[in-house]
N, C-alpha and C positions, 0 to 999 in steps of 0.2 A: 972682403971675403964674400964669396958667392953664397947666395941663399940656398937652402936645401929643398929638394924635390918634396912636394907634399902629396900624400895619397889619401883618397876618400873612397870608401867602399860602401855599397848599399844597393839594394834592389837588383842584384844580379850583374852589377857592373862595377869596375874599379876605375876611378878617374884620377889621373895624376896631373899636377900643376907644377910647372917650372917657372918660378917668379923671375929667374934670370933671363928668360926668353920673352915673357909677356910684354906686349906693346900697349896694353890697356885700351884696346879698341872697344871693349865692353860688348862685343857681339854676343857673348855667352849670357850676360846679364839681361840684355834686351830680348834675346831669343827664348830663354827659358828661366824666367825669374823665380820660379818655384824651386829650382835646383841651385842656381847661382845667385847668392845674395851676400854682397860684401859687408852688409851691416851686421852679419852674424860672425862669431868667432870661427866656427866651423862653416865656412862660407860656401862650400860645395856639398850638397845633400842629394846624392844620386838616387836615393830611395824615394824622393818626392815626384818621380816621373818614371814611366816605363823605360827599361834599359835601352831599347832601340831608339827612343826619342832622345835620351841623354847622349848616346853615341852619335846620333845625327847632328846634334848641336856641337859636340866636341869636334867633329870633323870640319865644322865651319870656322874654327879658330884660325884667324889669319896668320898668327905667328907660330903656331904649333906648340905653344906653351901648354895647351891642354892635350892630353892623350887619354886613351881608354883601352880597356880589355874587358871582355865579357868573362864572367866567372863560369867555370865549367859546371854543368849540371843545373844551371839556373835559367 
């Protein structure tokens, strides 16, 4: 059974994670550890960095498992 898409909202951005697509390259964790921390249950905390910085790191995801959208008005 495929795993469900996970959504994380905060700091003016919504980040989605598709565990079915992730190749575990860990670019997100190395690039922005204040936001991406697999030791935590809620492992993506977009409120811990500026929204544009989060978006920049998400764009670097080699598999496309991470996606983002900016929240309107933020």
